[in-house]
ROLUMTI-827583 format. One record per atom (N, C-alpha, C): x, y, z. Coordinates in steps of 0.001 Angstrom, whole numbers, padded with zeros to 6 digits, always signed. Each point is the difference from the previous one (the first is absolute). Layout:
BEGIN
XYZ/...
//
This chain:
BEGIN
+008627+017665+030779/+000957+000873-000669/+001100-000815-000687/+000471-001025+000693/+001040-000843-000577/-000494-000632-001304/-001256-000456+000011/-000583-000610-001201/-000038+001005-001150/-000398+001251+000300/-000110+001018-001043/+001369+000342-000586/+000992+000148+000861/+001331+000356-000494/+000610-001122-000837/-000381-001235+000288/+000522-001144-000757/-000845-000328-001227/-001138+000692-000146/-000954-000366-001043/+000577+000036-001416/+000687+001086-000433/+000532-000006-001375/+000902-001199-000285/+000865-000338+000968/+000896-001146-000199/-000795-001301-000059/-001033-000125+000837/-000845-001195-000014/-000688-000154-001355/-000524+001114-000519/-000718-000046-001281/+000942-000401-001133/+001192+000569-000012/+000976-000354-001042/+000338-001487+000049/+000186-000503+001220/+000335-001411+000160/-001132-000886-000505/-001233+000381+000302/-001157-000783-000455/-000068-000046-001522/+000247+001136-000645/-000061+000046-001462/+001109-000859-000599/+001198+000062+000595/+001103-000841-000480/-000360-001484+000075/-000716-000370+001058/-000385-001402+000201/-001324-000343-000695/-000594+000999-000690/-001293-000145-000666/-001115-000375+000987/+000181+000433+001246/-001032-000204+001022/-000924+001210-000025/-000741+000128-001101/-000802+001202-000212/-001120+000145+001029/-000602-001113+000385/-001066+000057+000986/+000484+000538+001332/+001195-000431+000421/+000568+000475+001258/+000311+001488-000081/+000503+000452-001138/+000306+001417-000185/-001265+000844+000147/-001080-000453-000614/-001262+000750+000091/-000510+000019+001441/+000137-001116+000711/-000440-000027+001403/+000803+000992+000849/+001316+000038-000201/+000822+000952+000732/-000432+001439-000298/-000182+000272-001286/-000306+001377-000410/-001367+000448+000497/-001016-000842-000190/-001351+000396+000421/-000083+000163+001516/+000823-000761+000729/+000029+000122+001459/+000497+001379+000427/+000925+000570-000780/+000631+001270+000377/-000554+001206-000749/-000790-000242-001035/-000417+001090-000885/-000716+001126+000736/-000948-000333+000867/-000789+001019+000698/+000880+000862+000903/+000909-000622+000741/+000877+000738+000910/+000921+000934-000785/+000574-000514-001105/+000894+000835-000806/-000738+001208-000565/-001219-000216-000435/-000786+001110-000537/-000336+001009+001093/-000323-000498+001180/-000407+000871+001096/+001147+000909+000459/+001241-000516-000057/+001145+000764+000498/+000950+000431-001106/-000539+000130-001223/+000869+000343-001123/+000583+001407+000105/-000591+000860+000868/+000521+001355+000169/+001324+000002+000767/+000323-001119+000654/+001264-000081+000741/+001088-000526-000932/+001133+000695-000054/+001045-000345-000984/+000416-001469+000002/+000207-000595+001166/+000472-001387+000051/-001047-000952-000585/-001274+000236+000334/-001066-000849-000533/-000214+000251-001489/+000122+001262-000397/-000172+000347-001408/+001057-000690-000860/+001221-000072+000507/+001073-000665-000735/-000304-001487-000171/-000510-000638+001063/-000365-001417-000087/-001123-000195-001005/-000981+000899+000042/-001136-000122-000913/+000437+000135-001460/+000887+000951-000284/+000472+000188-001372/+000759-001238-000485/+000841-000544+000885/+000735-001227-000371/-000975-001145-000277/-001000-000131+000877/-000982-001076-000169/-000803+000177-001279/-000353+001246-000314/-000772+000262-001218/+000755-000455-001245/+001307+000261-000023/+000820-000423-001143/+000047-001519-000101/+000160-000657+001153/+000083-001462+000010/-001337-000623-000394/-001100+000573+000484/-001328-000522-000327/-000316+000232-001476/+000497+001092-000574/-000180+000223-001440/+000673-001119-000790/+001185-000405+000462/+000697-001130-000637/-000798-001293+000178/-000580-000182+001186/-000811-001197+000265/-001219-000041-000916/-000645+001147-000175/-001155+000061-000909/+000400-000425-001406/+001181+000425-000439/+000487-000363-001332/+000166-001515-000115/+000597-000610+001022/+000190-001453-000010/-001352-000718-000043/-000957+000477+000780/-001318-000640+000038/-000723+000159-001334/+000124+001172-000619/-000623+000219-001308/+000607-000918-001052/+001310-000179+000053/+000659-000883-000969/-000485-001432+000165/-000135-000446+001240/-000486-001355+000244/-001457-000130-000406/-000765+001065+000186/-001412+000011-000374/-000171-000140-001509/+000949+000564-000765/-000089-000033-001467/+000664-001231-000602/+000722-000758+000815/+000777-001137-000505/-000926-001149-000409/+000151-000454-001243/-000818-001109-000495/+000230-001287+000782/+001168-000124+000623/+000343-001227+000713/-000518-000010+001447/-000566+001112+000462/-000481+000060+001384/-001175-000948+000197/+000020-000720+001106/-001083-000929+000321/-001191+000780+000561/-001198-000603+000007/-001156+000665+000621/+000271+000426+001445/+000743-000834+000739/+000320+000339+001389/+000881+001249+000064/+000986+000093-000891/+000872+001168-000033/-000769+001251-000406/-000907-000144-000969/-000830+001136-000404/-000851+000494+001162/-000605-000928+000719/-000852+000370+001132/+000812+000735+001061/+001223-000468+000248/+000853+000664+000985/+000369+001400-000465/+000317+000147-001288/+000341+001324-000536/-001149+000980+000172/-001199-000422-000360/-001171+000871+000120/-000227+000387+001454/+000093-000974+000885/-000226+000260+001420/+001014+001008+000540/+001274-000186-000348/+001043+000895+000501/-000118+001393-000610/-000304+000076-001293/-000159+001302-000648/-001174+000769+000592/-001066-000706+000335/-001138+000659+000630/+000352+000486+001406/+000794-000782+000727/+000444+000448+001317/+000868+001254-000108/+000700+000133-001134/+000816+001191-000256/-000821+001131-000612/-001339-000190+000012/-000959+001016-000459/+000085+000276-001498/+000351-001016-000782/-000099+000120-001454/-001474-000068-000390/-000464+000820-000962/-001422+000012-000366/-000467-001354-000534/-001041-000548+000616/-000496-001320-000396/-000520+000001-001428/-000666+001097-000411/-000558+000027-001353/+001102-000014-001058/+001152+000621+000305/+001123-000031-000941/+000587-001411-000109/+000032-000701+001125/+000490-001381-000024/-000933-000884-000823/-001308+000248+000127/-000973-000736-000817/+000276+000221-001480/+000155+001269-000380/+000242+000334-001408/+001291-000642-000508/+001028+000035+000839/+001291-000550-000420/-000089-001512-000206/-000698-000674+000895/-000147-001451-000134/-000768-000345-001274/-001095+000714-000260/-000813-000287-001177/+000751+000324-001291/+000752+001087+000022/+000781+000366-001180/+001054-001063-000299/+000635-000501+001043/+001006-001051-000158/-000658-001286-000512/-001165-000330+000536/-000704-001225-000402/-000494+000089-001433/-000345+001203-000433/-000559+000174-001335/+000989-000410-001088/+001296+000138+000270/+000999-000335-001013/-000119-001457-000433/-000123-000909+000973/-000104-001424-000327/-001328-000302-000684/-001083+000587+000490/-001310-000240-000610/-000031+000516-001442/+000633+001127-000238/+000019+000555-001353/+000836-000863-000951/+001012-000672+000544/+000752-000944-000832/-000903-001148-000452/-000828-000493+000922/-000937-001074-000353/-001005+000476-001046/-000499+001225+000175/-000962+000551-000961/+000650+000226-001363/+001262+000418+000018/+000723+000216-001263/+000149-001304-000776/+000195-001111+000716/+000093-001304-000657/-001338-000387-000618/-001092+000308+000676/-001326-000253-000566/-000222+000849-001244/+000422+001265+000077/-000137+000899-001148/+000816-000508-001193/+001184-000529+000274/+000848-000537-001071/-000677-001191-000676/-000645-000849+000797/-000719-001139-000569/-001178+000459-000854/-000675+001040+000447/-001108+000547-000793/+000501+000547-001334/+001161+000644+000028/+000554+000542-001235/+000347-001110-000980/+000542-001111+000523/+000290-001149-000868/-001285-000547-000611/-001064-000019+000799/-001285-000501-000505/-000555+000922-001076/+000172+001312+000189/-000491+000959-001005/+000745-000182-001316/+001304-000300+000090/+000817-000123-001202/-000227-001331-000710/-000532-000995+000723/-000235-001309-000591/+001230-000885+000080/-000202-001301-000106/+001100-000959+000087/+000888+000097-001232/+001327-000001+000195/+000916+000087-001145/+000067-001339-000745/+000408+000090-001262/+000248-001225-000778/+001332-000609+000431/-000004-001285+000316/+001215-000652+000477/+000908-000338-001172/+001278+000395+000081/+000952-000414-001037/+000256-001505+000123/+000495-000586-001064/+000142-001461-000015/+001433-000471+000173/+000996+000913-000091/+001390-000465+000034/+000807+000589+001148/+000125+001305+000060/+000889+000648+000982/-000545-000176+001415/+000787-000679+000857/-000471-000291+001364/-000138+001277+000835/+000896+000977-000209/-000092+001253+000755/-001257+000774-000376/-000311-000008-001299/-001213+000691-000448/-001237-000696+000534/+000040-001331+000060/-001126-000753+000553/-000190+000344+001482/+001130+000056+000733/-000068+000311+001431/-000581+001399+000225/+000461+000969-000828/-000505+001363+000113/-001485+000056-000332/-000410-000724-001028/-001404+000002-000403/-000878-000613+001090/+000500-001047+000650/-000769-000640+001075/-000219+000950+001171/+001009+000862+000270/-000154+000968+001085/-001055+001048-000319/-000275+000177-001279/-000975+001009-000425/-001404-000565-000171/-000165-001277+000361/-001346-000586-000037/-000695+000320+001328/-001147+000655-000022/-000669+000357+001251/-000512-001224+000743/-000118+000141+001310/-000585-001073+000811/-001445-000215-000409/-000488-001244+000168/-001432-000189-000204/-000728+000605+001205/-001290+000171-000120/-000765+000759+000991/+000060-000631+001385/-000012-001336+000080/+000042-000653+001316/+001352+000222+000681/+001070-000096-000783/+001333+000237+000562/+000144+001457+000429/-000566+000901-000794/+000038+001431+000325/-000660+000261+001355/-001197-000553+000215/-000727+000191+001261/+000757-000654+001154/+000461-001213-000226/+000699-000733+001058/+001276+000729+000419/+000763+000487-000971/+001245+000706+000301/-000274+001293+000763/-001036+000726-000429/-000306+001268+000685/-000467-000231+001429/-000672-001104+000246/-000427-000339+001369/+001207-000318+000876/+000960-000716-000579/+001174-000422+000778/+001015+001120+000196/-000087+001051-000786/+000946+001113+000132/-000704+001222+000572/-000757+000695-000831/-000587+001264+000435/-000916-000159+001209/-000985-000898-000076/-000962-000128+001104/+000674-000502+001268/+000930-000914-000145/+000730-000495+001162/+000787+001118+000675/+000690+000810-000809/+000770+001112+000558/-000907+001076+000597/-001147+000227-000623/-000950+000974+000538/-000493-000430+001378/-000325-001277+000142/-000455-000516+001301/+001091+000167+001065/+001256-000229-000394/+001112+000150+000937/+000154+001457+000423/-000128+000920-000952/+000093+001429+000314/-001091+000405+000989/-001233-000429-000265/-001122+000359+000869/+000210-000538+001412/+000389-001267+000093/+000193-000613+001318/+001116+000690+000778/+001111+000291-000673/+001131+000651+000666/-000360+001415+000422/-000664+000727-000877/-000400+001380+000295/-000923+000055+001215/-000990-000890+000038/-000945-000001+001119/+000709-000349+001299/+000971-000899-000082/+000765-000369+001198/+000832+001184+000499/+000555+000776-000939/+000874+001116+000361/-000765+001232+000468/-001106+000308-000695/-000618+001309+000213/-001425-000021+000540/-000682-001120-000101/-001416-000014+000390/-000214-000757+001300/+000342-001273+000022/-000277-000823+001177/+000665+000540+001263/+001197+000542-000135/+000749+000482+001160/-000597+001281+000570/-000921+000643-000715/-000554+001267+000450/-001402-000146+000571/-000426-001225+000262/-001357-000219+000499/-000083+000341+001481/-000069+001316+000297/-000126+000475+001373/-001164+000958+000086/-000324+000388+001217/-001119+000930+000203/+000435+001447-000166/+001297+000201-000168/+000510+001356-000120/-000494+000650-001294/-000480+001248+000096/-000586+000681-001169/+001033+000186-001099/+001217+000397+000385/+001034+000217-001000/+000313-001293-000735/+000069-001088+000725/+000272-001287-000628/-001143-000407-000927/-001231+000297+000410/-001144-000311-000859/+000062+000809-001288/+000453+001239+000106/+000135+000834-001194/+001065-000570-000929/+001128-000417+000570/+001055-000615-000810/-000481-001294-000642/-000816-000740+000753/-000544-001249-000509/-000854+000247-001239/-000816+001052+000045/-000860+000344-001146/+000855+000427-001197/+001022+000819+000259/+000884+000440-001075/+000674-001202-000664/+000472-000933+000845/+000677-001192-000532/-000943-000828-000856/-001247-000172+000457/-000997-000757-000769/-000274+000687-001341/-000178+001318+000026/-000312+000745-001230/+001129-000114-001019/+001231+000133+000469/+001146-000087-000907/+000088-001393-000627/-000227-001020+000821/+000053-001366-000521/-001104-000229-001024/-001207+000479+000286/-001122-000185-000917/+000262+000616-001360/+000497+001237-000013/+000285+000683-001261/+001102-000726-000772/+001013-000444+000719/+001112-000698-000650/-000468-001304-000637/-000741-000813+000759/-000457-001297-000508/-000946+000196-001181/-000918+000940+000118/-000961+000232-001093/+000694+000402-001293/+001019+000853+000100/+000690+000464-001211/+000721-001150-000701/+000655-000887+000775/+000709-001130-000609/-000975-001056-000519/-001059-000265+000772/-000958-001031-000398/-000781+000416-001247/-000233+001290-000152/-000705+000468-001203/+000810-000348-001250/+001307+000225+000062/+000855-000369-001136/-000025-001511-000231/+000086-000742+001095/+000001-001462-000108/-001261-000501-000696/-001159+000482+000455/-001254-000458-000597/-000131+000446-001461/+000526+001175-000323/-000016+000439-001399/+000804-000954-000878/+001173-000413+000486/+000844-000917-000773/-000669-001365-000148/-000581-000497+001084/-000670-001302-000056/-001185+000058-000963/-000766+001082+000074/-001162+000154-000881/+000423-000008-001469/+001050+000773-000310/+000481+000056-001388/+000455-001373-000479/+000688-000737+000872/+000527-001305-000424/-001132-001002-000219/-000999+000032+000856/-001143-000917-000171/-000797+000353-001248/-000190+001293-000213/-000764+000432-001182/+000735-000350-001296/+001323-000105+000075/+000766-000362-001189/-000290-001432-000461/-000607-000811+000864/-000356-001362-000369/-001287-000036-000812/
//
């Protein structure tokens, strides 16, 4: 009882200290009891306070999950804690892939820009004005070998990182005999497959066009 009555204050303190894992452990330890006795006014009041605090915790975890500066370890912790708080795993998968797509699409946009320069042809270089020469040089498309090499070092490298991180977050950790976990595992695999295929199709189209231009 003492633990339950002190729980809201404990949770607030954990969030202030950014000890999110400890906050989730405290909450999950008490969640079943609070739910079971929610019809009693004193317990109901504690549960309502905890719900508000946990909603704030979810917000903090979501922000860290979306942060470009978060390390793989921090991402893994966010996913683990959000799942313990019963956040839908399939929604977390979608959010991660949507966030990852932004960087991959930037790489694809750069490839598309190079293709457009190739379609337009190399500009005539001016002979006097240095600024015009510099601008004209920027409008000269990469040769085909540089184009392939650059796309491998950017798009393909980032794609491999996305796949590895995603599998670490959503697939490998779910390898259990539990039926529900197996179902989530299949959903995670399907989402990853569709995502990778859609991006790779664009990549191969761009590479094909650039090679055929030779």
